C-alpha positions in Angstrom: 0.0 0.0 0.0 2.8 2.4 1.0 4.7 1.5 -2.2 1.6 2.4 -4.3 1.3 5.8 -2.6 5.0 6.6 -3.2 4.8 5.5 -6.8 1.6 7.6 -7.4 3.2 10.7 -5.8 6.3 10.2 -8.0 4.2 9.9 -11.2 2.2 13.0 -10.2 5.5 14.9 -9.7 6.8 13.8 -13.1 3.5 14.9 -14.8 3.7 18.3 -13.0 7.3 18.8 -14.1 6.4 17.7 -17.7 3.6 20.2 -17.8 5.9 23.0 -16.5 8.5 22.2 -19.2 5.9 22.0 -21.9 4.5 25.5 -20.9 8.0 27.0 -20.7 9.0 25.7 -24.2 5.8 27.0 -25.7 6.3 30.6 -24.4 3.7 30.3 -21.7 4.0 31.0 -18.0 4.7 27.7 -16.1 2.9 26.8 -12.9 6.2 27.1 -11.0 6.6 30.7 -12.0 3.0 31.5 -10.9 3.7 29.9 -7.5 7.0 31.8 -7.2 5.3 35.1 -8.0 2.5 34.4 -5.5 4.9 33.4 -2.8 6.9 36.6 -3.1 3.7 38.8 -3.2 4.4 40.2 -6.7 1.4 41.2 -8.8 0.5 39.5 -12.1 1.3 41.9 -14.9 -0.4 41.8 -18.3 1.1 43.7 -21.2 -0.9 43.8 -24.5 -2.9 40.8 -23.3 0.2 38.7 -22.5 1.1 37.7 -18.9 4.7 38.6 -18.1 7.3 36.1 -16.8 8.3 37.0 -13.2 12.0 37.0 -12.5 12.2 38.2 -8.9 13.0 41.4 -6.9 15.9 43.6 -7.8 17.5 46.7 -6.4 17.3 49.6 -8.8 17.5 53.4 -8.2 14.8 55.6 -9.5 17.4 57.3 -11.7 18.2 54.0 -13.5 14.6 53.5 -14.7 12.4 55.2 -17.3 8.7 54.7 -17.7 7.8 53.3 -21.1 4.3 52.0 -21.0 1.3 51.2 -18.8 0.2 47.6 -18.2 -3.2 46.4 -19.2 -4.4 47.2 -15.6 -2.9 50.7 -15.7 0.3 50.1 -13.7 3.3 52.1 -14.9 6.0 49.8 -16.3 9.6 50.9 -16.5 12.7 49.9 -18.5 16.4 50.6 -18.0 17.6 54.1 -18.8 19.6 54.1 -22.0 17.4 51.7 -24.1 16.3 53.6 -27.2 12.6 54.2 -27.7 10.9 51.6 -29.9 14.1 49.4 -30.3 13.5 46.8 -29.3 9.7 47.1 -29.3 9.6 45.5 -25.9 12.7 45.9 -23.6 14.4 42.8 -22.5 13.6 43.5 -18.8 10.5 45.2 -17.5 10.3 46.6 -14.0 7.4 47.4 -11.8 7.8 49.6 -8.7 6.1 48.1 -5.6 5.7 49.2 -2.1 8.5 49.9 0.3 11.1 50.6 -2.5 10.6 47.1 -4.0 11.2 46.7 -7.7 9.9 43.6 -9.4 11.6 42.3 -12.6 9.5 40.8 -15.4 10.2 39.8 -19.0 8.2 38.8 -22.0 7.7 35.0 -22.1 9.7 33.3 -24.8 11.0 29.8 -25.4 14.5 29.2 -23.9 15.8 28.5 -27.4 14.3 28.0 -30.8 15.1 25.6 -33.6 15.4 27.8 -36.6 12.1 29.7 -36.4 
């Protein structure tokens, strides 16, 4: 009986990891990233209808950031100072200022690599 429970838990864990990898390689937000974002208290950010991939908290000075766009919910989003307007269309890293001097780092979801697309 105990062996069946352990085997079932192991198979369930493999399925969860497989689903996460599938979502990651298809430029979707994996469940592990959603859990990580919720555990740290960061908000979900949508930009042009796409949920952004949460990368964690960073330390940035206000002088290092420039507002470039509003999220779909109206939150001001920032990019690094020095990135030209419109190139690239979406900056590689997107920042959201939180409470108590917290700055959250996000990026557009994309596959870790592509095979000639």
